[in-house]
C-alpha positions as CSV (number, residue, x, y, z in Angstrom):
1,M,20.3,-29.6,0.7
2,T,23.3,-27.3,1.3
3,I,23.1,-27.3,5.1
4,P,22.7,-30.6,7.1
5,S,20.5,-30.8,10.1
6,E,22.0,-31.6,13.5
7,A,20.9,-35.2,13.2
8,E,22.5,-35.5,9.7
9,C,25.8,-34.0,11.1
10,L,25.8,-36.6,13.9
11,Q,25.2,-39.4,11.4
12,L,28.2,-38.1,9.3
13,L,30.4,-38.0,12.4
14,E,29.4,-41.6,13.2
15,L,29.8,-42.7,9.5
16,Y,33.4,-41.5,9.5
17,D,34.2,-43.0,13.0
18,T,34.9,-39.6,14.5
19,P,36.1,-40.4,18.1
20,T,33.6,-39.7,20.8
21,H,35.8,-37.1,22.5
22,V,36.1,-35.2,19.2
23,V,32.3,-35.3,18.7
24,R,31.9,-33.8,22.2
25,H,34.4,-31.1,21.2
26,C,32.5,-30.4,18.0
27,Q,29.2,-30.1,20.0
28,A,30.8,-27.7,22.5
29,V,32.2,-25.5,19.6
30,A,28.8,-25.5,18.0
31,A,27.1,-24.5,21.2
32,T,29.6,-21.7,21.7
33,A,29.4,-20.4,18.1
34,V,25.6,-20.5,18.1
35,Q,25.4,-18.6,21.4
36,I,27.7,-15.8,20.1
37,A,25.9,-15.7,16.8
38,E,22.5,-15.4,18.4
39,A,23.8,-12.6,20.6
40,L,25.2,-10.8,17.6
41,N,22.0,-11.3,15.6
42,Q,20.1,-9.7,18.5
43,H,22.3,-6.7,18.0
44,G,21.8,-6.3,14.3
45,A,24.1,-8.9,12.7
46,N,22.7,-11.2,10.0
47,L,24.5,-14.5,10.7
48,D,23.2,-17.9,9.4
49,V,23.0,-19.8,12.7
50,E,22.1,-23.1,11.0
51,L,25.1,-22.9,8.7
52,L,27.4,-22.0,11.5
53,K,26.0,-24.9,13.7
54,S,26.4,-27.5,11.0
55,A,30.0,-26.4,10.1
56,A,30.9,-26.4,13.8
57,L,29.5,-29.8,14.3
58,L,31.5,-31.2,11.4
59,H,34.7,-29.1,11.6
60,D,36.8,-31.9,13.1
61,I,35.1,-34.8,11.4
62,V,38.6,-36.3,10.6
63,R,40.6,-34.5,13.3
64,P,43.2,-37.3,13.6
65,L,44.5,-36.4,10.1
66,K,47.2,-33.8,9.9
67,D,45.4,-31.4,7.5
68,H,42.0,-32.3,8.8
69,G,40.4,-29.0,7.6
70,P,40.7,-29.6,3.8
71,A,40.1,-33.4,4.3
72,G,37.0,-32.8,6.4
73,A,35.7,-30.2,3.9
74,A,36.2,-32.7,1.0
75,I,34.1,-35.3,2.9
76,V,31.4,-32.9,3.7
77,R,31.3,-31.6,0.2
78,R,31.0,-35.2,-1.2
79,H,27.8,-35.4,0.8
80,G,26.4,-32.3,-0.9
81,Y,27.0,-29.8,1.8
82,D,29.1,-27.1,0.1
83,R,28.4,-24.2,2.4
84,P,29.6,-25.9,5.6
85,A,32.5,-27.4,3.7
86,D,33.7,-23.9,2.7
87,L,33.9,-23.0,6.4
88,I,35.5,-26.2,7.5
89,Y,38.2,-26.1,4.8
90,C,40.2,-23.3,6.4
91,H,39.2,-23.4,10.1
92,M,42.6,-24.4,11.2
93,Y,44.5,-21.5,9.5
94,Y,41.9,-18.8,9.1
95,E,43.0,-15.3,9.5
96,S,40.1,-13.1,10.4
97,D,40.0,-9.4,9.6
98,P,39.1,-7.8,12.9
99,D,38.4,-4.5,11.1
100,A,36.1,-5.9,8.4
101,A,32.7,-4.2,8.0
102,S,30.8,-7.3,9.1
103,L,31.4,-10.5,11.0
104,S,31.1,-13.8,9.2
105,E,30.1,-17.4,10.1
106,Q,33.8,-18.2,9.4
107,D,34.9,-15.7,12.1
108,L,32.7,-17.3,14.6
109,L,33.5,-20.9,13.8
110,C,37.2,-20.2,14.2
111,L,36.7,-18.1,17.3
112,A,34.6,-20.7,19.0
113,D,37.2,-23.4,18.2
114,R,39.8,-21.1,19.9
115,M,37.6,-20.9,23.0
116,V,36.8,-24.5,23.6
117,L,39.3,-27.0,25.1
118,E,38.2,-30.5,24.2
119,D,34.5,-30.5,25.3
120,R,34.1,-27.4,27.4
121,Y,34.2,-23.7,27.0
122,V,37.3,-22.3,28.8
123,G,37.6,-18.9,27.1
124,Y,40.2,-17.7,24.7
125,K,43.1,-17.1,27.1
126,I,43.1,-20.5,28.7
127,R,42.6,-22.3,25.3
128,M,45.4,-20.4,23.6
129,Q,47.7,-20.9,26.5
130,A,47.2,-24.7,26.1
131,V,48.1,-24.3,22.4
132,L,51.2,-22.3,23.1
133,E,52.4,-24.9,25.6
134,R,51.9,-27.7,23.0
135,F,54.1,-25.9,20.5
136,Q,56.6,-24.3,22.9
137,D,59.5,-26.1,21.3
138,N,58.6,-24.8,17.8
139,P,59.5,-21.1,17.6
140,A,58.0,-20.7,14.1
141,A,54.7,-22.1,15.3
142,V,54.7,-20.0,18.4
143,Q,55.3,-16.9,16.3
144,K,52.3,-17.7,14.0
145,I,50.1,-18.5,17.0
146,T,51.1,-15.3,18.8
147,A,50.3,-13.2,15.7
148,R,46.9,-15.0,15.4
149,M,46.3,-14.3,19.1
150,E,46.5,-10.5,18.6
151,E,44.1,-10.7,15.6
152,T,41.7,-12.8,17.7
153,R,41.9,-10.4,20.7
154,R,40.8,-7.6,18.4
155,L,38.0,-9.7,17.0
156,I,36.8,-10.5,20.5
157,A,36.9,-6.8,21.5
158,R,34.8,-6.0,18.5
159,I,32.2,-8.7,19.3
160,E,32.0,-7.7,22.9
161,G,31.5,-4.1,22.0
162,R,28.7,-5.1,19.7
163,I,26.9,-7.3,22.2
164,G,27.6,-5.0,25.1
165,R,29.2,-7.6,27.4
166,P,32.2,-10.0,27.6
167,I,31.9,-13.3,25.8
168,D,32.9,-15.1,29.0
169,E,29.9,-13.5,30.7
170,L,27.6,-14.6,27.8
171,M,28.8,-18.2,28.2
172,R,28.4,-18.1,32.0
173,A,24.8,-17.0,31.5
174,R,24.4,-20.1,29.4
175,G,25.9,-22.3,32.1
176,D,29.4,-22.7,30.7
177,E,32.7,-22.0,32.2
């Protein structure tokens, strides 16, 4: 019982009174992450799609809290779901290694979260522009975000090279954007 089903994830979101708009965001992040993972798996990756989906569905279970990653992970772990909890724990501050030998479910959870604005896929550029605007009066935050943006651009290029097409095109084929 280390990975909850979609129905169990939705029950947990309801149990912890996750706002409806946050649930929709989580569902959009999950759909995006799964689409990218499935495309990568078709090109030789070995990603656990069910783990990724459950972590994405639960990643913002307590988003109104300041440090909602660790708090959400603790909740999910209390329910016996250690593997998704591990991904949820650092989703807000995760630094991917765009040069790593393989891609991980953590990479894709964080990437998908950085491509979804509330409940719809908008792509990385639009989503990160919204983040930068929100923190424009905080130079330290802007510096951290900008550094993370370069790392994420490299990760996207690596994924797109592996699947042979832009992620935005992959999402359009699914009906997003």
